[in-house]
N, C-alpha and C positions, 0 to 999 in steps of 0.2 A: 504494500500500500504506500502511496505517496504521502510523505510526512513533511513536505516542504510548506512553510508558511512565509509569505512575503509581508514584512513589516515596513510600512511607509511612515517614517517618523523622522523629523528633522533634529530632534533633541537626542544627542548620542547617549546620554545617560538613561533616558527613557527606553531607547532601543536596547541598550545593553541589559537593562533589568528584564525586559520582556524576553529577549533572546536567550539569556542565561537560564531563566526559569523554564522556558519551553524546551530548551536543549536538555535540561536535567530530566524532563518528562518525555524524552524520546523524539522530539521534533527537530527538524532542521530549519534554520531561518536564513533569509536573505533580507538585506535592508536597502531601502532607497531613502535618501534624505530630501528628495524633491519629487514632485508628482508628475511632471510632464512626460517622462519616459516609462511610466508604469506599464502601459500596454505592451511595448516591445519587450520589457523584462519579463512580463507574464508569459509571453510566447517562449522565451528562452528558458526560464526557470520552472515553469509549469506548477505553480503552487496550488494546493487544494483549498487554500484560504488566504484572504488578505486582511490584515489589520491596518486600517487607514486613518491616520491623523487627519483631522478636519482643517487645522490651521497649519498649512505648509508655506514655505517662503516664496514659492513660485506660482502656485495655483491652489485654489481651495480644494479640500477633499471632496466637496460636492461636485466640483467640475471634473475631478479625477474620476468620480463615480460615473459621470455622464460619458466620459471617454471609454471607460471599461464596458459600459452597457452597449456602446455603439459597435464594439468589436465582437464578432460571433464567438470567438474562443474565450475571451475574458468575460463575456456576459454571463457565462455559466458558473463562474467562480463566486462563492459566497464572500461578501465583504462586510466586515464589522467596523463601524465608526469608533474611533478612539479619540476622545476630546476632553479638554478641561472644562468645557461649557456644560452646565447642568440645567440650562433653561429648557423647559418643556417644548418651546417653539422649535428649538434646534432638533430635539428628538423627533418631533413630528415631521420636520423637514427631511431628516435622515430617512425616516420610514418612507416618505413619499418619493424620495430619490432612489429607493430600491435597496438600501442597506439591509442586511440580514440581522443586524443587532447593533447595539449602542452601548459603549462602555465609557464611563467617565474616569478622568485622572484625579487623584492617583488610582490606578487600576487595582481592583480587588483581585489578587492573583488566583485565589481559589475559584472565584466566579469565572475568571477568564479561562482557566484550565477546563472548567466544566463546559463552557461554550465551545472551546476549541475541540475538546474530546467529542462533543455531540456532532460537530461537523465532520470529524474524522471517523464517525461511526463507532466510537469507543466509549459508549455510555457506561460501560462496566467500571470505568474510573471515576464516575460521578458520585463521589462520597458525600456530597453536601446537598443533594437533592435540588440543585439549581439548574434550571432549564433556560435556554436562550429565549 
């Protein structure tokens, strides 16, 4: 099974925290610090899941999601919004744009692992009863 997760996060510390935690739990990660070349990297790396920061330096995560949805290959990959924004309006916007989930920073690592495992088809590791 593909265990590759693409993390689109411009903050290196946030990326390292997510990547290290996911690696310990058997996943492989790749990171992009900007959003404009996500689609081409998805074709190259073929992740099963994308964790996408909403506030990127070059393009918003919402615009990245639009680019992903326009490409037939990347349109099928689940995308989870990861953001510091806790406003309900942004959560609704993320849902309307086609995101498959929404996590706020600081990320609850156990909840994130549960969500990732559910998309990987590994609910057996869901010890906390949390569903995406």
